[in-house]
N, CA, C, O and the ligand as a Tripos MOL2 file, in Angstrom:
@<TRIPOS>MOLECULE
protein
  305   303    77     0     0
PROTEIN
NO_CHARGES

@<TRIPOS>ATOM
      1 N           4.5820    6.3910  -31.6960 N.3       1 MET1
      2 CA          3.9620    5.7200  -30.7490 C.3       1 MET1
      3 C           3.4090    6.5420  -29.4820 C.2       1 MET1
      4 O           2.4070    6.2290  -28.8380 O.2       1 MET1
      5 N           4.2490    7.6630  -29.2370 N.am      2 CYS2
      6 CA          3.9350    8.4810  -28.2480 C.3       2 CYS2
      7 C           2.7440    9.4150  -28.5850 C.2       2 CYS2
      8 O           2.9190   10.1110  -29.5850 O.2       2 CYS2
      9 N           1.6760    9.5430  -27.9920 N.am      3 PRO3
     10 CA          0.4410   10.1990  -28.3130 C.3       3 PRO3
     11 C           0.6750   11.6830  -27.6060 C.2       3 PRO3
     12 O          -0.1320   12.5560  -27.9250 O.2       3 PRO3
     13 N           1.5820   11.9790  -26.7950 N.am      4 HIS4
     14 CA          1.7440   13.1870  -26.1860 C.3       4 HIS4
     15 C           2.2550   14.4080  -27.0880 C.2       4 HIS4
     16 O           2.9280   14.2650  -28.1080 O.2       4 HIS4
     17 N           1.8300   15.6390  -26.5530 N.am      5 THR5
     18 CA          2.4430   16.8750  -27.2730 C.3       5 THR5
     19 C           2.9360   17.7490  -26.1050 C.2       5 THR5
     20 O           2.1250   18.0870  -25.2430 O.2       5 THR5
     21 N           4.2150   18.1290  -26.0320 N.am      6 PRO6
     22 CA          5.1870   17.6290  -26.8660 C.3       6 PRO6
     23 C           5.5560   16.1030  -26.6430 C.2       6 PRO6
     24 O           5.3480   15.4980  -25.5910 O.2       6 PRO6
     25 N           6.0760   15.6200  -27.6730 N.am      7 PRO7
     26 CA          6.4530   14.0770  -27.4380 C.3       7 PRO7
     27 C           7.3060   13.8130  -26.2040 C.2       7 PRO7
     28 O           8.0660   14.6840  -25.7820 O.2       7 PRO7
     29 N           7.2030   12.7490  -25.6810 N.am      8 CYS8
     30 CA          7.9310   12.3600  -24.3980 C.3       8 CYS8
     31 C           9.4460   12.1510  -24.9940 C.2       8 CYS8
     32 O           9.6800   11.8640  -26.1680 O.2       8 CYS8
     33 N          10.3110   12.3230  -24.0920 N.am      9 PRO9
     34 CA         11.7960   11.9050  -24.4910 C.3       9 PRO9
     35 C          11.9660   10.4590  -24.9010 C.2       9 PRO9
     36 O          11.2230    9.5670  -24.4920 O.2       9 PRO9
     37 N          13.0080   10.2630  -25.7510 N.am     10 GLU10
     38 CA         13.3250    8.8350  -26.1810 C.3      10 GLU10
     39 C          13.9250    8.2050  -24.9730 C.2      10 GLU10
     40 O          14.4530    8.8650  -24.0780 O.2      10 GLU10
     41 N          13.8210    6.8020  -24.9760 N.am     11 PRO11
     42 CA         14.4800    6.0190  -23.8840 C.3      11 PRO11
     43 C          15.9460    6.3750  -23.5310 C.2      11 PRO11
     44 O          16.3850    6.3670  -22.3810 O.2      11 PRO11
     45 N          16.6990    6.7070  -24.7070 N.am     12 LYS12
     46 CA         18.0960    6.8580  -24.5880 C.3      12 LYS12
     47 C          18.4880    8.4240  -24.2670 C.2      12 LYS12
     48 O          19.6510    8.8000  -24.1130 O.2      12 LYS12
     49 N          17.3940    9.2310  -24.1950 N.am     13 ALA13
     50 CA         17.5320   10.6510  -23.9330 C.3      13 ALA13
     51 C          17.8600   10.8130  -22.4820 C.2      13 ALA13
     52 O          17.3690   10.0380  -21.6620 O.2      13 ALA13
     53 N          18.6580   11.7720  -22.1240 N.am     14 PRO14
     54 CA         19.1030   11.9500  -20.7400 C.3      14 PRO14
     55 C          18.0100   12.2750  -19.8060 C.2      14 PRO14
     56 O          18.0090   11.9530  -18.6180 O.2      14 PRO14
     57 N          17.0120   12.9790  -20.4530 N.am     15 ASP15
     58 CA         15.8150   13.3080  -19.6850 C.3      15 ASP15
     59 C          14.6510   12.1410  -19.6920 C.2      15 ASP15
     60 O          13.5020   12.4090  -19.3420 O.2      15 ASP15
     61 N          15.0310   10.8690  -20.1060 N.am     16 ARG16
     62 CA         14.0550    9.8760  -20.3140 C.3      16 ARG16
     63 C          12.8820    9.7650  -19.1090 C.2      16 ARG16
     64 O          11.7240    9.3740  -19.2590 O.2      16 ARG16
     65 N          13.4940   10.2000  -17.9370 N.am     17 GLU17
     66 CA         12.4050    9.9920  -16.7680 C.3      17 GLU17
     67 C          11.3950   11.0860  -16.8860 C.2      17 GLU17
     68 O          10.4470   11.0520  -16.1020 O.2      17 GLU17
     69 N          11.4670   12.0100  -17.7250 N.am     18 ALA18
     70 CA         10.4710   13.0990  -17.8190 C.3      18 ALA18
     71 C           9.2150   12.6450  -18.7890 C.2      18 ALA18
     72 O           8.2580   13.3670  -19.0700 O.2      18 ALA18
     73 N           9.4220   11.3350  -19.2250 N.am     19 ALA19
     74 CA          8.2290   10.8250  -19.9270 C.3      19 ALA19
     75 C           7.0690   10.5390  -19.2300 C.2      19 ALA19
     76 O           7.2160   10.1890  -18.0590 O.2      19 ALA19
     77 N           5.8480   10.6150  -19.7210 N.am     20 LYS20
     78 CA          4.5350   10.4580  -18.9850 C.3      20 LYS20
     79 C           4.5470    9.0410  -18.5440 C.2      20 LYS20
     80 O           5.0360    8.1380  -19.2240 O.2      20 LYS20
     81 N           3.9120    8.8530  -17.2150 N.am     21 THR21
     82 CA          3.8210    7.6230  -16.7500 C.3      21 THR21
     83 C           2.4530    7.0550  -17.2140 C.2      21 THR21
     84 O           1.3880    7.6240  -16.9750 O.2      21 THR21
     85 N           2.5790    5.7440  -17.9800 N.am     22 ILE22
     86 CA          1.2990    5.1620  -18.4140 C.3      22 ILE22
     87 C           0.7120    4.0890  -17.5830 C.2      22 ILE22
     88 O          -0.5050    3.9060  -17.5360 O.2      22 ILE22
     89 N           1.7110    3.2620  -16.8210 N.am     23 ILE23
     90 CA          1.1800    2.2760  -15.8280 C.3      23 ILE23
     91 C           2.0540    2.6320  -14.6010 C.2      23 ILE23
     92 O           3.2310    2.9800  -14.6840 O.2      23 ILE23
     93 N           1.3880    2.5120  -13.5130 N.am     24 SER24
     94 CA          2.0470    2.7820  -12.2630 C.3      24 SER24
     95 C           1.5750    1.7710  -11.1250 C.2      24 SER24
     96 O           0.4070    1.6540  -10.7540 O.2      24 SER24
     97 N           2.5450    1.1390  -10.6830 N.am     25 HIS25
     98 CA          2.4090    0.0450   -9.6030 C.3      25 HIS25
     99 C           3.1790    0.4800   -8.3400 C.2      25 HIS25
    100 O           4.2650   -0.0530   -8.1140 O.2      25 HIS25
    101 N           2.7670    1.2640   -7.6380 N.am     26 PRO26
    102 CA          3.5790    1.8610   -6.5200 C.3      26 PRO26
    103 C           3.6190    0.6820   -5.4930 C.2      26 PRO26
    104 O           4.6380    0.5520   -4.8150 O.2      26 PRO26
    105 N           2.7080   -0.0730   -5.3560 N.am     27 GLU27
    106 CA          2.7790   -1.1650   -4.3480 C.3      27 GLU27
    107 C           3.7260   -2.2940   -4.8260 C.2      27 GLU27
    108 O           4.0510   -3.1570   -4.0100 O.2      27 GLU27
    109 N           4.1500   -2.3370   -5.9910 N.am     28 GLN28
    110 CA          5.1700   -3.1920   -6.5270 C.3      28 GLN28
    111 C           6.5280   -2.5290   -6.7150 C.2      28 GLN28
    112 O           7.5660   -3.1600   -6.9170 O.2      28 GLN28
    113 N           6.4250   -1.0680   -6.6250 N.am     29 GLY29
    114 CA          7.6500   -0.3990   -6.6640 C.3      29 GLY29
    115 C           8.1840   -0.1910   -8.0320 C.2      29 GLY29
    116 O           9.4050   -0.1770   -8.1900 O.2      29 GLY29
    117 N           7.2490   -0.0030   -9.1930 N.am     30 TRP30
    118 CA          7.7680    0.3030  -10.3930 C.3      30 TRP30
    119 C           6.5860    0.9750  -11.3170 C.2      30 TRP30
    120 O           5.3910    0.8340  -11.0560 O.2      30 TRP30
    121 N           7.0170    1.6190  -12.2750 N.am     31 SER31
    122 CA          6.1420    2.2710  -13.1690 C.3      31 SER31
    123 C           6.6850    2.1680  -14.4510 C.2      31 SER31
    124 O           7.9030    2.0560  -14.5860 O.2      31 SER31
    125 N           5.7620    2.1980  -15.6210 N.am     32 LEU32
    126 CA          6.0440    2.1520  -16.9380 C.3      32 LEU32
    127 C           5.7420    3.5370  -17.6360 C.2      32 LEU32
    128 O           4.6330    4.0690  -17.6140 O.2      32 LEU32
    129 N           6.9310    4.0910  -18.2970 N.am     33 LEU33
    130 CA          6.8290    5.4280  -18.7170 C.3      33 LEU33
    131 C           6.4890    5.2430  -20.2550 C.2      33 LEU33
    132 O           6.7060    4.2160  -20.8970 O.2      33 LEU33
    133 N           5.9920    6.2580  -20.6730 N.am     34 CYS34
    134 CA          5.3980    6.3060  -22.2370 C.3      34 CYS34
    135 C           6.5490    5.8360  -23.1900 C.2      34 CYS34
    136 O           6.2530    5.2360  -24.2230 O.2      34 CYS34
    137 N           7.7960    6.0830  -22.8820 N.am     35 ASN35
    138 CA          8.7910    5.7770  -23.8870 C.3      35 ASN35
    139 C           9.4330    4.3570  -23.8110 C.2      35 ASN35
    140 O          10.4720    4.0110  -24.3730 O.2      35 ASN35
    141 N           8.5390    3.5150  -22.9270 N.am     36 GLY36
    142 CA          8.9330    2.1770  -22.6410 C.3      36 GLY36
    143 C           9.9500    1.8780  -21.5850 C.2      36 GLY36
    144 O          10.3280    0.7210  -21.4020 O.2      36 GLY36
    145 N          10.3930    2.8550  -20.9050 N.am     37 VAL37
    146 CA         11.2910    2.7240  -19.7990 C.3      37 VAL37
    147 C          10.4210    2.2290  -18.5440 C.2      37 VAL37
    148 O           9.3370    2.7330  -18.2530 O.2      37 VAL37
    149 N          10.9750    1.2740  -17.9000 N.am     38 VAL38
    150 CA         10.3850    0.8160  -16.5730 C.3      38 VAL38
    151 C          11.3110    1.5500  -15.5390 C.2      38 VAL38
    152 O          12.5400    1.4850  -15.5630 O.2      38 VAL38
    153 N          10.6100    2.2130  -14.6830 N.am     39 MET39
    154 CA         11.3790    2.9230  -13.6550 C.3      39 MET39
    155 C          11.0200    2.3570  -12.2880 C.2      39 MET39
    156 O           9.8250    2.3120  -11.9940 O.2      39 MET39
    157 N          11.9540    1.9090  -11.4030 N.am     40 PHE40
    158 CA         11.8020    1.3300  -10.1590 C.3      40 PHE40
    159 C          11.8590    2.5640   -9.0610 C.2      40 PHE40
    160 O          12.3790    3.6520   -9.3040 O.2      40 PHE40
    161 N          11.2690    2.2250   -7.8850 N.am     41 GLU41
    162 CA         11.1240    3.1350   -6.9860 C.3      41 GLU41
    163 C          12.4820    3.5010   -6.3210 C.2      41 GLU41
    164 O          12.5040    4.4740   -5.5660 O.2      41 GLU41
    165 N          13.6360    2.7750   -6.5540 N.am     42 ASP42
    166 CA         14.8880    3.0570   -5.9910 C.3      42 ASP42
    167 C          15.7450    3.8050   -7.1250 C.2      42 ASP42
    168 O          16.9500    4.0360   -7.0230 O.2      42 ASP42
    169 N          14.9360    4.1480   -8.2270 N.am     43 THR43
    170 CA         15.3530    4.9980   -9.3120 C.3      43 THR43
    171 C          16.3060    4.2660  -10.2580 C.2      43 THR43
    172 O          17.0930    4.8750  -10.9830 O.2      43 THR43
    173 N          16.2080    3.0210  -10.2240 N.am     44 GLY44
    174 CA         16.7400    2.0140  -11.1880 C.3      44 GLY44
    175 C          15.8340    2.0360  -12.2400 C.2      44 GLY44
    176 O          14.6450    2.3130  -12.0780 O.2      44 GLY44
    177 N          16.4150    1.7110  -13.4860 N.am     45 GLU45
    178 CA         15.4890    1.7710  -14.7670 C.3      45 GLU45
    179 C          15.8510    0.6620  -15.5530 C.2      45 GLU45
    180 O          17.0030    0.2310  -15.5820 O.2      45 GLU45
    181 N          14.8770    0.1620  -16.2190 N.am     46 LEU46
    182 CA         15.0450   -0.8840  -17.3600 C.3      46 LEU46
    183 C          14.6280   -0.3430  -18.6750 C.2      46 LEU46
    184 O          13.4840    0.0720  -18.8590 O.2      46 LEU46
    185 N          15.5450   -0.3410  -19.5940 N.am     47 LEU47
    186 CA         15.2170    0.3750  -20.9040 C.3      47 LEU47
    187 C          14.5160   -0.5850  -21.7910 C.2      47 LEU47
    188 O          14.5970   -1.7820  -21.5130 O.2      47 LEU47
    189 N          13.8540   -0.2100  -22.8040 N.am     48 PRO48
    190 CA         13.1470   -1.0980  -23.7180 C.3      48 PRO48
    191 C          14.0150   -2.0850  -24.4760 C.2      48 PRO48
    192 O          13.6360   -3.1930  -24.8560 O.2      48 PRO48
    193 N          15.3690   -1.5000  -24.6780 N.am     49 ASP49
    194 CA         16.2270   -2.4880  -25.3220 C.3      49 ASP49
    195 C          16.8400   -3.6060  -24.5090 C.2      49 ASP49
    196 O          17.5640   -4.4120  -25.0930 O.2      49 ASP49
    197 N          16.6000   -3.7320  -23.1410 N.am     50 GLY50
    198 CA         16.9780   -4.7070  -22.2970 C.3      50 GLY50
    199 C          18.1210   -3.9950  -21.4240 C.2      50 GLY50
    200 O          18.5530   -4.6380  -20.4670 O.2      50 GLY50
    201 N          18.5700   -2.9030  -21.6410 N.am     51 ASN51
    202 CA         19.6260   -2.3420  -20.7880 C.3      51 ASN51
    203 C          19.1250   -1.9510  -19.4750 C.2      51 ASN51
    204 O          17.9270   -1.6900  -19.3670 O.2      51 ASN51
    205 N          19.9220   -1.8760  -18.4350 N.am     52 CYS52
    206 CA         19.5670   -1.6360  -17.0890 C.3      52 CYS52
    207 C          20.3740   -0.4170  -16.6430 C.2      52 CYS52
    208 O          21.6010   -0.3490  -16.7250 O.2      52 CYS52
    209 N          19.5400    0.5790  -16.1420 N.am     53 ILE53
    210 CA         20.2860    1.6380  -15.4200 C.3      53 ILE53
    211 C          20.3110    1.5500  -13.8570 C.2      53 ILE53
    212 O          19.2770    1.6320  -13.1940 O.2      53 ILE53
    213 N          21.4660    1.3880  -13.3450 N.am     54 ALA54
    214 CA         21.6730    1.2870  -11.9060 C.3      54 ALA54
    215 C          20.9290    2.2710  -11.1520 C.2      54 ALA54
    216 O          20.7740    3.3670  -11.6920 O.2      54 ALA54
    217 N          20.4240    2.0740   -9.9640 N.am     55 PRO55
    218 CA         19.8380    3.0830   -9.2540 C.3      55 PRO55
    219 C          20.8120    4.2740   -8.9970 C.2      55 PRO55
    220 O          21.9840    4.0880   -8.6680 O.2      55 PRO55
    221 N          20.2920    5.4320   -9.1550 N.am     56 HIS56
    222 CA         21.2170    6.4970   -9.0980 C.3      56 HIS56
    223 C          20.9130    7.4320   -7.8630 C.2      56 HIS56
    224 O          21.2810    8.6070   -7.8980 O.2      56 HIS56
    225 N          20.2510    6.9230   -6.7820 N.am     57 ARG57
    226 CA         20.1610    7.7330   -5.7130 C.3      57 ARG57
    227 C          21.4960    7.2720   -4.8180 C.2      57 ARG57
    228 O          22.1810    6.2920   -5.1100 O.2      57 ARG57
    229 N          21.7150    8.0390   -3.8190 N.am     58 PRO58
    230 CA         23.0280    7.9550   -3.0120 C.3      58 PRO58
    231 C          23.3460    6.6020   -2.4830 C.2      58 PRO58
    232 O          24.5150    6.2830   -2.2650 O.2      58 PRO58
    233 N          22.1840    5.6600   -2.2330 N.am     59 THR59
    234 CA         22.6410    4.4120   -1.7730 C.3      59 THR59
    235 C          23.2210    3.5680   -2.9610 C.2      59 THR59
    236 O          23.1740    3.9210   -4.1400 O.2      59 THR59
    237 N          23.7200    2.5210   -2.5390 N.am     60 ASP60
    238 CA         24.7050    1.6490   -3.4860 C.3      60 ASP60
    239 C          24.1000    0.3010   -3.6450 C.2      60 ASP60
    240 O          24.8490   -0.6440   -3.3950 O.2      60 ASP60
    241 N          22.9260    0.0460   -4.0020 N.am     61 LEU61
    242 CA         22.3550   -1.2480   -4.0700 C.3      61 LEU61
    243 C          22.8410   -1.8730   -5.2740 C.2      61 LEU61
    244 O          23.0190   -1.2160   -6.3000 O.2      61 LEU61
    245 N          23.0660   -3.1150   -5.2000 N.am     62 LYS62
    246 CA         23.3360   -3.9970   -6.5180 C.3      62 LYS62
    247 C          22.1090   -4.1690   -7.1720 C.2      62 LYS62
    248 O          21.0350   -4.0090   -6.5930 O.2      62 LYS62
    249 N          22.2250   -4.5220   -8.4750 N.am     63 LEU63
    250 CA         20.9810   -4.8100   -9.3700 C.3      63 LEU63
    251 C          20.3970   -6.0000   -8.8220 C.2      63 LEU63
    252 O          19.1740   -6.0150   -8.6850 O.2      63 LEU63
    253 N          21.0880   -7.0220   -8.4800 N.am     64 ASP64
    254 CA         20.3160   -8.2380   -8.1970 C.3      64 ASP64
    255 C          19.5780   -8.0740   -6.8810 C.2      64 ASP64
    256 O          18.5120   -8.6720   -6.7320 O.2      64 ASP64
    257 N          20.0890   -7.2720   -5.8700 N.am     65 LEU65
    258 CA         19.3920   -7.0630   -4.5900 C.3      65 LEU65
    259 C          18.1040   -6.3410   -5.1210 C.2      65 LEU65
    260 O          17.0070   -6.6480   -4.6540 O.2      65 LEU65
    261 N          18.2190   -5.4480   -6.0280 N.am     66 HIS66
    262 CA         17.1870   -4.4640   -6.4650 C.3      66 HIS66
    263 C          15.9810   -5.4800   -7.0080 C.2      66 HIS66
    264 O          14.8150   -5.3530   -6.6360 O.2      66 HIS66
    265 N          16.3800   -6.3930   -7.8370 N.am     67 VAL67
    266 CA         15.4560   -7.1750   -8.4220 C.3      67 VAL67
    267 C          14.7100   -8.1190   -7.3900 C.2      67 VAL67
    268 O          13.4920   -8.2730   -7.4800 O.2      67 VAL67
    269 N          15.4040   -8.7020   -6.4820 N.am     68 THR68
    270 CA         14.8320   -9.3480   -5.2450 C.3      68 THR68
    271 C          13.9480   -8.5920   -4.5290 C.2      68 THR68
    272 O          12.9320   -9.1050   -4.0610 O.2      68 THR68
    273 N          14.2370   -7.3110   -4.3700 N.am     69 ALA69
    274 CA         13.2730   -6.3700   -3.6550 C.3      69 ALA69
    275 C          11.9340   -6.3190   -4.3500 C.2      69 ALA69
    276 O          10.8930   -6.4290   -3.7020 O.2      69 ALA69
    277 N          11.9440   -6.1590   -5.6220 N.am     70 VAL70
    278 CA         10.7990   -6.0990   -6.4510 C.3      70 VAL70
    279 C          10.0800   -7.3040   -6.3810 C.2      70 VAL70
    280 O           8.8640   -7.2980   -6.1880 O.2      70 VAL70
    281 N          10.8010   -8.4510   -6.5370 N.am     71 LYS71
    282 CA          9.9440   -9.7140   -6.4400 C.3      71 LYS71
    283 C           9.1790  -10.1080   -5.1680 C.2      71 LYS71
    284 O           8.1520  -10.7860   -5.1360 O.2      71 LYS71
    285 N           9.8420   -9.5730   -4.1160 N.am     72 ARG72
    286 CA          9.2890  -10.0700   -2.7990 C.3      72 ARG72
    287 C           8.1970   -9.0060   -2.3130 C.2      72 ARG72
    288 O           7.7720   -9.0370   -1.1580 O.2      72 ARG72
    289 N           7.7650   -8.0630   -3.2490 N.am     73 SER73
    290 CA          6.8210   -7.1730   -2.8700 C.3      73 SER73
    291 C           5.5860   -7.8720   -2.5220 C.2      73 SER73
    292 O           5.3880   -8.9180   -3.1410 O.2      73 SER73
    293 N           4.6450   -7.4820   -1.5900 N.am     74 PRO74
    294 CA          3.4420   -8.2540   -1.1980 C.3      74 PRO74
    295 C           2.4870   -8.1290   -2.2330 C.2      74 PRO74
    296 O           2.3850   -7.0950   -2.8920 O.2      74 PRO74
    297 N           1.7420   -9.1860   -2.4200 N.am     75 ALA75
    298 CA          0.6510   -9.1390   -3.5840 C.3      75 ALA75
    299 C          -0.5630   -8.5790   -2.8780 C.2      75 ALA75
    300 O          -1.4480   -9.2810   -2.3890 O.2      75 ALA75
    301 N          -0.5340   -7.3020   -2.8640 N.am     76 ALA76
    302 CA         -1.7620   -6.6130   -2.2400 C.3      76 ALA76
    303 C          -2.8960   -6.5530   -3.2390 C.2      76 ALA76
    304 O          -3.9690   -6.0360   -2.9250 O.2      76 ALA76
    305 ZN          4.3510   10.0190  -24.3090 Zn       77 ZN77
@<TRIPOS>BOND
     1     1     2 1
     2     2     3 1
     3     3     4 2
     4     3     5 am
     5     5     6 1
     6     6     7 1
     7     7     8 2
     8     7     9 am
     9     9    10 1
    10    10    11 1
    11    11    12 2
    12    11    13 am
    13    13    14 1
    14    14    15 1
    15    15    16 2
    16    15    17 am
    17    17    18 1
    18    18    19 1
    19    19    20 2
    20    19    21 am
    21    21    22 1
    22    22    23 1
    23    23    24 2
    24    23    25 am
    25    25    26 1
    26    26    27 1
    27    27    28 2
    28    27    29 am
    29    29    30 1
    30    30    31 1
    31    31    32 2
    32    31    33 am
    33    33    34 1
    34    34    35 1
    35    35    36 2
    36    35    37 am
    37    37    38 1
    38    38    39 1
    39    39    40 2
    40    39    41 am
    41    41    42 1
    42    42    43 1
    43    43    44 2
    44    43    45 am
    45    45    46 1
    46    46    47 1
    47    47    48 2
    48    47    49 am
    49    49    50 1
    50    50    51 1
    51    51    52 2
    52    51    53 am
    53    53    54 1
    54    54    55 1
    55    55    56 2
    56    55    57 am
    57    57    58 1
    58    58    59 1
    59    59    60 2
    60    59    61 am
    61    61    62 1
    62    62    63 1
    63    63    64 2
    64    63    65 am
    65    65    66 1
    66    66    67 1
    67    67    68 2
    68    67    69 am
    69    69    70 1
    70    70    71 1
    71    71    72 2
    72    71    73 am
    73    73    74 1
    74    74    75 1
    75    75    76 2
    76    75    77 am
    77    77    78 1
    78    78    79 1
    79    79    80 2
    80    79    81 am
    81    81    82 1
    82    82    83 1
    83    83    84 2
    84    83    85 am
    85    85    86 1
    86    86    87 1
    87    87    88 2
    88    87    89 am
    89    89    90 1
    90    90    91 1
    91    91    92 2
    92    91    93 am
    93    93    94 1
    94    94    95 1
    95    95    96 2
    96    95    97 am
    97    97    98 1
    98    98    99 1
    99    99   100 2
   100    99   101 am
   101   101   102 1
   102   102   103 1
   103   103   104 2
   104   103   105 am
   105   105   106 1
   106   106   107 1
   107   107   108 2
   108   107   109 am
   109   109   110 1
   110   110   111 1
   111   111   112 2
   112   111   113 am
   113   113   114 1
   114   114   115 1
   115   115   116 2
   116   115   117 am
   117   117   118 1
   118   118   119 1
   119   119   120 2
   120   119   121 am
   121   121   122 1
   122   122   123 1
   123   123   124 2
   124   123   125 am
   125   125   126 1
   126   126   127 1
   127   127   128 2
   128   127   129 am
   129   129   130 1
   130   130   131 1
   131   131   132 2
   132   131   133 am
   133   133   134 1
   134   134   135 1
   135   135   136 2
   136   135   137 am
   137   137   138 1
   138   138   139 1
   139   139   140 2
   140   139   141 am
   141   141   142 1
   142   142   143 1
   143   143   144 2
   144   143   145 am
   145   145   146 1
   146   146   147 1
   147   147   148 2
   148   147   149 am
   149   149   150 1
   150   150   151 1
   151   151   152 2
   152   151   153 am
   153   153   154 1
   154   154   155 1
   155   155   156 2
   156   155   157 am
   157   157   158 1
   158   158   159 1
   159   159   160 2
   160   159   161 am
   161   161   162 1
   162   162   163 1
   163   163   164 2
   164   163   165 am
   165   165   166 1
   166   166   167 1
   167   167   168 2
   168   167   169 am
   169   169   170 1
   170   170   171 1
   171   171   172 2
   172   171   173 am
   173   173   174 1
   174   174   175 1
   175   175   176 2
   176   175   177 am
   177   177   178 1
   178   178   179 1
   179   179   180 2
   180   179   181 am
   181   181   182 1
   182   182   183 1
   183   183   184 2
   184   183   185 am
   185   185   186 1
   186   186   187 1
   187   187   188 2
   188   187   189 am
   189   189   190 1
   190   190   191 1
   191   191   192 2
   192   191   193 am
   193   193   194 1
   194   194   195 1
   195   195   196 2
   196   195   197 am
   197   197   198 1
   198   198   199 1
   199   199   200 2
   200   199   201 am
   201   201   202 1
   202   202   203 1
   203   203   204 2
   204   203   205 am
   205   205   206 1
   206   206   207 1
   207   207   208 2
   208   207   209 am
   209   209   210 1
   210   210   211 1
   211   211   212 2
   212   211   213 am
   213   213   214 1
   214   214   215 1
   215   215   216 2
   216   215   217 am
   217   217   218 1
   218   218   219 1
   219   219   220 2
   220   219   221 am
   221   221   222 1
   222   222   223 1
   223   223   224 2
   224   223   225 am
   225   225   226 1
   226   226   227 1
   227   227   228 2
   228   227   229 am
   229   229   230 1
   230   230   231 1
   231   231   232 2
   232   231   233 am
   233   233   234 1
   234   234   235 1
   235   235   236 2
   236   235   237 am
   237   237   238 1
   238   238   239 1
   239   239   240 2
   240   239   241 am
   241   241   242 1
   242   242   243 1
   243   243   244 2
   244   243   245 am
   245   245   246 1
   246   246   247 1
   247   247   248 2
   248   247   249 am
   249   249   250 1
   250   250   251 1
   251   251   252 2
   252   251   253 am
   253   253   254 1
   254   254   255 1
   255   255   256 2
   256   255   257 am
   257   257   258 1
   258   258   259 1
   259   259   260 2
   260   259   261 am
   261   261   262 1
   262   262   263 1
   263   263   264 2
   264   263   265 am
   265   265   266 1
   266   266   267 1
   267   267   268 2
   268   267   269 am
   269   269   270 1
   270   270   271 1
   271   271   272 2
   272   271   273 am
   273   273   274 1
   274   274   275 1
   275   275   276 2
   276   275   277 am
   277   277   278 1
   278   278   279 1
   279   279   280 2
   280   279   281 am
   281   281   282 1
   282   282   283 1
   283   283   284 2
   284   283   285 am
   285   285   286 1
   286   286   287 1
   287   287   288 2
   288   287   289 am
   289   289   290 1
   290   290   291 1
   291   291   292 2
   292   291   293 am
   293   293   294 1
   294   294   295 1
   295   295   296 2
   296   295   297 am
   297   297   298 1
   298   298   299 1
   299   299   300 2
   300   299   301 am
   301   301   302 1
   302   302   303 1
   303   303   304 2
@<TRIPOS>SUBSTRUCTURE
     1 MET1         2 RESIDUE 1 A MET
     2 CYS2         6 RESIDUE 1 A CYS
     3 PRO3        10 RESIDUE 1 A PRO
     4 HIS4        14 RESIDUE 1 A HIS
     5 THR5        18 RESIDUE 1 A THR
     6 PRO6        22 RESIDUE 1 A PRO
     7 PRO7        26 RESIDUE 1 A PRO
     8 CYS8        30 RESIDUE 1 A CYS
     9 PRO9        34 RESIDUE 1 A PRO
    10 GLU10       38 RESIDUE 1 A GLU
    11 PRO11       42 RESIDUE 1 A PRO
    12 LYS12       46 RESIDUE 1 A LYS
    13 ALA13       50 RESIDUE 1 A ALA
    14 PRO14       54 RESIDUE 1 A PRO
    15 ASP15       58 RESIDUE 1 A ASP
    16 ARG16       62 RESIDUE 1 A ARG
    17 GLU17       66 RESIDUE 1 A GLU
    18 ALA18       70 RESIDUE 1 A ALA
    19 ALA19       74 RESIDUE 1 A ALA
    20 LYS20       78 RESIDUE 1 A LYS
    21 THR21       82 RESIDUE 1 A THR
    22 ILE22       86 RESIDUE 1 A ILE
    23 ILE23       90 RESIDUE 1 A ILE
    24 SER24       94 RESIDUE 1 A SER
    25 HIS25       98 RESIDUE 1 A HIS
    26 PRO26      102 RESIDUE 1 A PRO
    27 GLU27      106 RESIDUE 1 A GLU
    28 GLN28      110 RESIDUE 1 A GLN
    29 GLY29      114 RESIDUE 1 A GLY
    30 TRP30      118 RESIDUE 1 A TRP
    31 SER31      122 RESIDUE 1 A SER
    32 LEU32      126 RESIDUE 1 A LEU
    33 LEU33      130 RESIDUE 1 A LEU
    34 CYS34      134 RESIDUE 1 A CYS
    35 ASN35      138 RESIDUE 1 A ASN
    36 GLY36      142 RESIDUE 1 A GLY
    37 VAL37      146 RESIDUE 1 A VAL
    38 VAL38      150 RESIDUE 1 A VAL
    39 MET39      154 RESIDUE 1 A MET
    40 PHE40      158 RESIDUE 1 A PHE
    41 GLU41      162 RESIDUE 1 A GLU
    42 ASP42      166 RESIDUE 1 A ASP
    43 THR43      170 RESIDUE 1 A THR
    44 GLY44      174 RESIDUE 1 A GLY
    45 GLU45      178 RESIDUE 1 A GLU
    46 LEU46      182 RESIDUE 1 A LEU
    47 LEU47      186 RESIDUE 1 A LEU
    48 PRO48      190 RESIDUE 1 A PRO
    49 ASP49      194 RESIDUE 1 A ASP
    50 GLY50      198 RESIDUE 1 A GLY
    51 ASN51      202 RESIDUE 1 A ASN
    52 CYS52      206 RESIDUE 1 A CYS
    53 ILE53      210 RESIDUE 1 A ILE
    54 ALA54      214 RESIDUE 1 A ALA
    55 PRO55      218 RESIDUE 1 A PRO
    56 HIS56      222 RESIDUE 1 A HIS
    57 ARG57      226 RESIDUE 1 A ARG
    58 PRO58      230 RESIDUE 1 A PRO
    59 THR59      234 RESIDUE 1 A THR
    60 ASP60      238 RESIDUE 1 A ASP
    61 LEU61      242 RESIDUE 1 A LEU
    62 LYS62      246 RESIDUE 1 A LYS
    63 LEU63      250 RESIDUE 1 A LEU
    64 ASP64      254 RESIDUE 1 A ASP
    65 LEU65      258 RESIDUE 1 A LEU
    66 HIS66      262 RESIDUE 1 A HIS
    67 VAL67      266 RESIDUE 1 A VAL
    68 THR68      270 RESIDUE 1 A THR
    69 ALA69      274 RESIDUE 1 A ALA
    70 VAL70      278 RESIDUE 1 A VAL
    71 LYS71      282 RESIDUE 1 A LYS
    72 ARG72      286 RESIDUE 1 A ARG
    73 SER73      290 RESIDUE 1 A SER
    74 PRO74      294 RESIDUE 1 A PRO
    75 ALA75      298 RESIDUE 1 A ALA
    76 ALA76      302 RESIDUE 1 A ALA
    77 ZN77       305 GROUP 0 **** ****
């Protein structure tokens, strides 16, 4: 599926964030990577198999707070 050379890392690879961004919505705080991972601006991630990766920056947001933050983004 990945058209890039070299191919983007798989969603389960430790370097999954290195995949190319194919859709970016900075105003909504997320972007979709080529490998199907949705990455949020707080560094949380949603994997294509439905698993979530908690934000891994130094702050300690809970996932539900994170989702709320995404939903309340202004519809610019
Ligand atoms: Zn790719």
